[in-house]
C-alpha positions in Angstrom: 155.2 106.3 146.7 151.9 104.5 147.4 151.9 101.2 148.7 148.9 98.7 148.0 146.1 98.6 149.8 143.8 95.7 149.9 141.0 97.5 151.1 141.2 100.0 148.5 141.6 96.8 145.4 138.3 96.1 147.0 136.7 99.2 146.6 137.7 99.1 143.5 136.4 96.2 142.1 132.9 96.4 143.8 132.8 99.8 141.9 133.9 98.0 138.8 131.4 95.5 139.2 128.3 98.3 140.1 129.6 100.3 137.3 129.2 97.0 134.7 125.5 96.6 136.2 124.5 99.9 135.6 126.0 99.8 132.4 123.3 96.7 131.4 120.1 98.5 133.1 121.3 101.7 131.0 121.5 99.7 128.1 118.0 97.9 128.9 116.3 101.2 129.7 117.8 103.0 126.5 116.0 100.2 124.7 112.7 100.7 126.4 113.0 104.3 125.2 113.7 103.3 122.0 110.1 101.1 121.9 108.4 103.8 123.6 108.9 106.6 121.8 109.1 104.9 118.1 112.8 104.9 117.4 113.5 104.1 114.1 115.1 101.0 114.1 117.0 100.9 110.5 118.9 103.5 112.4 122.5 101.5 113.5 122.6 102.9 117.4 118.8 101.6 118.1 119.6 98.1 116.0 122.6 97.9 117.9 121.4 98.3 121.4 118.1 96.1 120.2 120.1 93.6 119.8 122.7 94.0 122.8 119.1 94.6 124.9 118.1 90.8 124.0 121.0 89.3 124.9 121.6 91.0 128.6 117.7 91.0 128.7 118.6 86.9 129.9 115.7 85.2 130.6 113.6 88.2 131.2 112.7 88.8 127.2 110.0 86.8 126.6 108.9 86.1 130.4 106.1 87.4 130.2 103.2 88.5 127.2 100.8 91.1 128.1 99.2 91.1 124.9 100.2 94.6 124.7 103.5 94.8 122.9 104.9 97.8 124.5 104.2 97.1 127.9 105.6 93.6 127.4 108.8 95.5 126.4 108.5 97.2 129.5 107.6 94.7 131.7 110.3 92.4 130.5 112.7 94.6 130.1 112.5 96.3 132.7 112.3 93.9 135.2 116.2 92.7 133.3 117.2 96.4 134.6 116.3 95.5 137.8 117.8 92.1 137.8 121.2 93.4 136.8 120.8 96.6 139.5 120.3 94.1 142.2 122.5 91.3 141.5 125.4 93.8 140.5 125.2 95.6 143.7 125.0 92.6 146.3 128.2 91.3 144.7 129.8 94.7 145.1 128.2 94.7 148.4 130.3 91.1 149.5 133.4 92.3 147.8 134.1 95.2 149.9 132.7 93.4 153.4 135.6 90.4 152.3 138.4 90.2 154.7 
């Protein structure tokens, strides 16, 4: 018989938050990789990743315009990926330390 432990619950919640942030960052990095390697945007997976990257990228999508399309995408979506990793890392740390 197992008993509920609040510490385990917080740890689990923190892990799920961190997992979500990592998944969002991986999505954004996949989009960057598809652009770098000139993937076929008519492909279902590539177009799905591109569409969701626009949503997940929040306000970073058109933040900078460097004049070089590839570098602009790396910069903007890379910043969005770092944002999600940092924010979810902070939230996970707070969840673990509460109580």
